[in-house]
C-alpha positions in Angstrom: 141.6 54.4 6.9 141.1 55.1 11.0 144.6 55.3 12.5 145.0 52.8 15.6 148.0 54.6 16.9 148.2 57.7 19.1 151.7 59.0 17.9 154.5 57.9 15.8 158.3 58.9 16.0 161.8 57.9 14.7 164.8 57.0 16.8 168.4 56.2 14.6 169.7 52.6 15.1 172.6 50.8 13.4 171.3 47.8 11.3 172.9 45.4 9.2 172.4 46.4 5.3 172.6 43.7 3.0 173.3 44.2 -0.7 174.4 42.7 -3.7 177.6 43.8 -5.8 179.0 42.5 -9.1 182.7 41.4 -9.1 185.0 39.5 -11.0 185.8 35.9 -10.4 189.6 35.2 -9.5 189.3 31.9 -10.7 187.7 32.3 -14.0 187.3 35.9 -14.6 183.6 35.7 -14.9 181.2 38.2 -13.3 179.7 36.8 -10.2 177.1 38.5 -7.6 178.5 38.9 -4.1 176.4 39.8 -1.1 177.7 42.2 1.4 176.8 43.4 5.0 177.6 47.0 6.4 176.2 48.6 9.3 174.3 51.8 8.8 172.2 54.5 10.9 168.8 54.5 10.0 165.8 55.9 11.3 163.3 53.1 12.8 159.8 54.2 13.5 158.3 53.7 17.0 154.8 54.3 17.8 152.1 54.2 20.6 149.1 52.2 19.3 145.6 53.5 20.4 144.5 51.5 23.1 140.7 50.0 23.3 137.9 50.1 25.8 139.0 46.6 27.0 142.5 48.0 27.9 141.6 51.0 29.3 139.4 49.0 31.9 142.5 47.0 32.8 144.7 50.1 33.2 141.9 51.4 35.6 142.0 48.5 37.6 145.7 48.4 37.8 145.9 51.9 38.9 143.3 50.8 41.6 145.4 47.8 42.8 148.7 49.9 42.8 146.8 52.4 45.0 145.4 50.2 47.3 148.8 48.5 47.9 150.4 51.9 48.8 147.8 52.8 51.1 148.2 49.4 52.8 151.8 50.0 52.8 151.3 53.3 54.8 151.5 55.8 52.3 149.5 58.9 52.6 147.0 59.8 50.0 147.3 63.5 48.5 144.4 64.4 50.2 145.6 63.9 53.5 149.1 65.1 52.7 147.5 68.5 51.3 145.5 68.9 54.3 148.5 68.5 56.6 150.5 71.4 54.5 147.4 73.5 54.4 147.1 73.3 58.5 150.5 74.5 58.5 150.1 77.5 56.0 150.7 76.0 52.7 153.8 74.6 51.0 154.8 77.9 49.4 155.3 81.1 51.1 153.7 84.5 49.7 156.7 85.9 47.9 156.9 82.4 46.1 153.4 82.3 44.9 154.0 85.9 43.9 157.2 84.8 41.9 155.6 81.8 40.7 152.7 83.7 39.1 155.0 86.1 37.5 156.9 83.4 35.8 153.8 81.9 34.4 152.5 85.2 33.3 155.7 86.1 31.5 155.9 82.5 29.7 152.1 83.2 28.5 153.0 86.5 27.0 156.0 85.0 25.4 154.0 81.9 23.9 151.5 84.5 22.6 154.3 86.6 20.6 155.7 83.5 19.3 152.1 82.6 17.9 152.0 86.1 16.2 155.4 86.0 14.9 154.7 82.6 13.2 151.6 84.0 11.8 153.6 86.9 10.5 151.1 89.8 10.9 153.6 92.4 10.8 154.9 91.0 7.4 158.5 91.0 8.6 161.4 89.7 6.4 162.3 85.7 6.9 165.6 86.6 8.6 164.2 88.9 11.0 161.5 86.5 11.9 163.8 83.8 12.3 166.3 85.8 14.7 163.1 86.7 16.7 161.6 83.6 16.9 165.2 82.3 18.1 165.4 85.1 20.9 162.0 84.1 22.2 162.9 80.2 22.1 165.6 80.9 24.2 163.7 83.2 26.8 161.2 80.7 27.1 163.6 78.1 27.8 164.7 80.2 30.8 161.3 80.6 31.9 160.5 76.7 32.0 163.8 76.2 34.0 162.6 78.9 36.5 159.4 77.4 36.6 160.6 74.0 36.9 162.8 74.6 40.0 159.3 75.8 41.6 157.5 72.6 40.5 160.1 70.2 41.0 160.0 71.3 44.9 156.5 71.3 45.3 156.1 68.0 43.4 158.9 66.3 45.6 156.5 67.2 48.4 153.9 64.8 47.1 156.7 62.1 45.6 155.9 59.5 48.1 152.0 59.7 48.3 149.5 56.6 47.3 148.4 58.3 44.3 152.2 59.3 43.0 153.3 55.6 43.4 149.9 54.1 41.6 150.3 56.6 38.7 154.3 55.8 38.1 153.5 52.2 38.0 150.7 52.7 35.8 152.4 54.6 33.4 155.2 51.9 33.1 152.2 49.4 32.5 150.8 51.5 29.8 154.2 51.7 28.1 154.6 48.0 28.1 151.0 47.6 26.8 151.1 50.5 23.9 154.7 50.4 22.7 155.4 49.1 19.0 158.2 49.3 16.6 158.8 49.0 12.9 159.0 45.3 11.7 162.0 44.7 9.8 161.7 43.7 6.3 163.4 40.5 4.8 164.5 43.3 1.8 166.5 45.9 3.3 166.5 47.5 0.1 162.8 48.2 0.5 163.2 48.9 4.3 164.9 52.1 3.6 161.7 54.4 3.3 163.5 57.3 4.5 165.7 57.7 1.5 162.3 58.0 -0.5 161.1 60.6 2.0 164.2 62.8 1.9 164.2 62.7 -2.1 160.6 63.5 -2.3 160.1 66.7 -4.1 156.5 67.2 -5.2 153.2 66.8 -3.2 152.5 63.5 -4.8 155.7 61.8 -4.0 155.5 63.2 -0.5 152.1 61.7 -0.1 153.2 58.6 -1.5 155.8 58.2 0.8 153.4 59.1 3.8 151.1 56.5 2.9 153.7 54.1 2.7 154.8 54.9 6.1 151.4 54.4 7.6 151.1 51.0 5.9 154.4 49.7 7.6 153.8 46.6 9.6 154.6 47.1 13.1 155.0 44.7 16.1 154.9 45.0 20.0 157.7 46.1 21.4 157.0 43.8 24.5 155.0 40.9 23.0 155.5 38.8 25.8 152.2 37.3 27.6 152.3 38.3 31.5 153.1 41.6 33.0 156.6 40.1 34.5 157.6 38.6 31.4 157.3 42.2 30.1 159.0 43.7 32.9 161.7 41.3 32.3 162.1 42.4 29.0 162.1 46.1 29.7 164.9 45.5 32.3 167.0 43.7 29.5 166.6 46.5 27.2 167.5 48.9 30.0 170.6 47.1 30.8 171.6 46.5 27.4 173.5 49.9 27.0 172.1 50.0 23.5 171.6 53.7 22.5 168.2 52.8 20.3 166.8 51.4 23.3 167.8 54.3 25.8 166.4 56.9 23.2 163.3 55.0 22.3 162.5 54.3 26.1 162.7 57.8 27.1 160.7 59.0 24.1 158.0 56.9 25.0 158.0 57.6 28.7 157.6 61.2 27.6 154.9 61.1 25.2 152.9 58.3 27.4 153.2 60.5 30.5 151.9 63.6 28.5 149.1 61.4 27.2 148.1 59.6 30.5 147.9 63.0 32.2 145.4 64.3 29.4 147.8 66.7 28.0 148.3 65.0 24.6 145.6 63.5 22.5 145.6 64.8 19.0 147.9 64.7 16.4 148.6 68.5 16.8 149.2 68.0 20.5 151.9 65.3 20.1 153.4 67.4 17.4 153.7 70.5 20.0 155.1 68.2 22.6 157.7 66.6 20.4 158.6 69.9 18.9 159.3 71.1 22.6 161.1 68.0 23.4 163.5 68.5 20.5 164.3 72.1 21.6 165.0 71.1 25.0 167.1 68.4 23.9 169.3 70.9 21.7 169.5 73.4 24.4 170.3 70.7 27.1 172.9 69.0 24.9 174.6 72.1 24.2 174.9 72.8 28.3 176.5 69.4 28.5 178.9 69.4 25.8 180.4 72.9 26.3 180.4 76.4 28.2 179.0 79.3 26.1 179.3 82.9 26.9 178.4 84.3 23.4 174.5 84.5 23.0 174.9 84.1 19.3 176.3 80.4 19.8 173.3 79.7 21.7 171.0 81.0 19.1 173.0 79.2 16.3 172.1 75.8 18.0 168.6 76.4 18.7 168.0 77.9 15.4 169.5 74.4 13.8 167.3 72.4 16.2 164.0 74.4 15.1 164.3 77.0 12.1 160.7 77.4 11.4 158.3 76.0 14.1 154.9 75.4 12.6 152.7 75.8 16.1 152.7 77.3 19.2 154.8 75.8 21.9 152.5 73.7 24.1 151.3 75.6 27.1 152.7 74.5 30.6 150.3 72.7 33.0 149.4 74.3 35.9 150.8 73.7 39.2 147.6 72.1 40.5 147.8 69.7 37.6 151.4 68.9 38.7 150.6 68.2 42.2 147.5 65.9 41.2 149.7 63.7 38.8 153.2 63.0 38.9 161.5 54.9 22.4 162.6 47.5 16.7 162.6 49.0 20.6 162.8 51.3 23.5 166.0 53.0 28.0 165.8 54.8 31.2 162.5 56.2 31.8 163.0 59.6 32.0 160.0 62.0 33.0 159.2 64.9 30.9 160.4 68.2 32.5 156.8 69.3 33.5 156.0 66.3 35.5 157.0 64.3 37.9 157.3 60.8 36.4 160.1 59.1 37.5 159.1 55.1 37.1 159.9 53.3 40.1 
């Protein structure tokens, strides 16, 4: 069966779970069936459906309209703004360019080293392999932060161009068109596919659960007819304060931005992007919740988040690519670290 979606991911949500229990009647002592409801947290599947030719045409038209609006409103195009910077000697000094190139080279070397460790050509022990991978992930995270400082400052120079505004508007448009969520079943007992997934031991059991998940029914997260109605629904989700919406919308923005910029298209691409997102979330959460002086504490958190990476971390997009570009339901649009995708 041909897949009609780009990527599927899960977001935890509190749902009402209804079940039956047998109790003794206080009146006559007979067994009676009683329905009870309790709230449980369960993963809900969210996905980006694959667009067809017609939707691609509509997306290109929408981008063109928004680009024209920006130009008519007085925004400069990227070409004009870049020409102005070029006439002034460029937006980065020579030492900054050298430092930027040095950081990219180091990151590239670390990614190659990570790939060699995953293949384990040196036949080292699992414990040593895990320790080295953890060290590399920490070093790569530090390098990405340094690179982000450069890229954020450079991208900020082009934040107010007509192309950037049109791109951000179009990314929002694509989220509203492509976002889907797993449809809730009337029978909650059959709704909990993840119990089966967790208990599956054999390859046959795992394959059966995978097929069950693929055959689940999905519904549009924004089923409204007009774009304005979809926008209103999005705003309602955003203002609801629901953690499910916040996380779903954040991830939808992240994956849509990578897809729209051409950096994620295949299953493997999205898996690498999700691995990187999960690792970055773990490191960020650590920094926000506690101050850590002992490097072993950092290693422990990263180790929990990603014990055995299966693939190489996604390679950083180039600076030029940066400057030519800019999560039932989904919250604030948060751009991926590598791109300026702040939805306006």
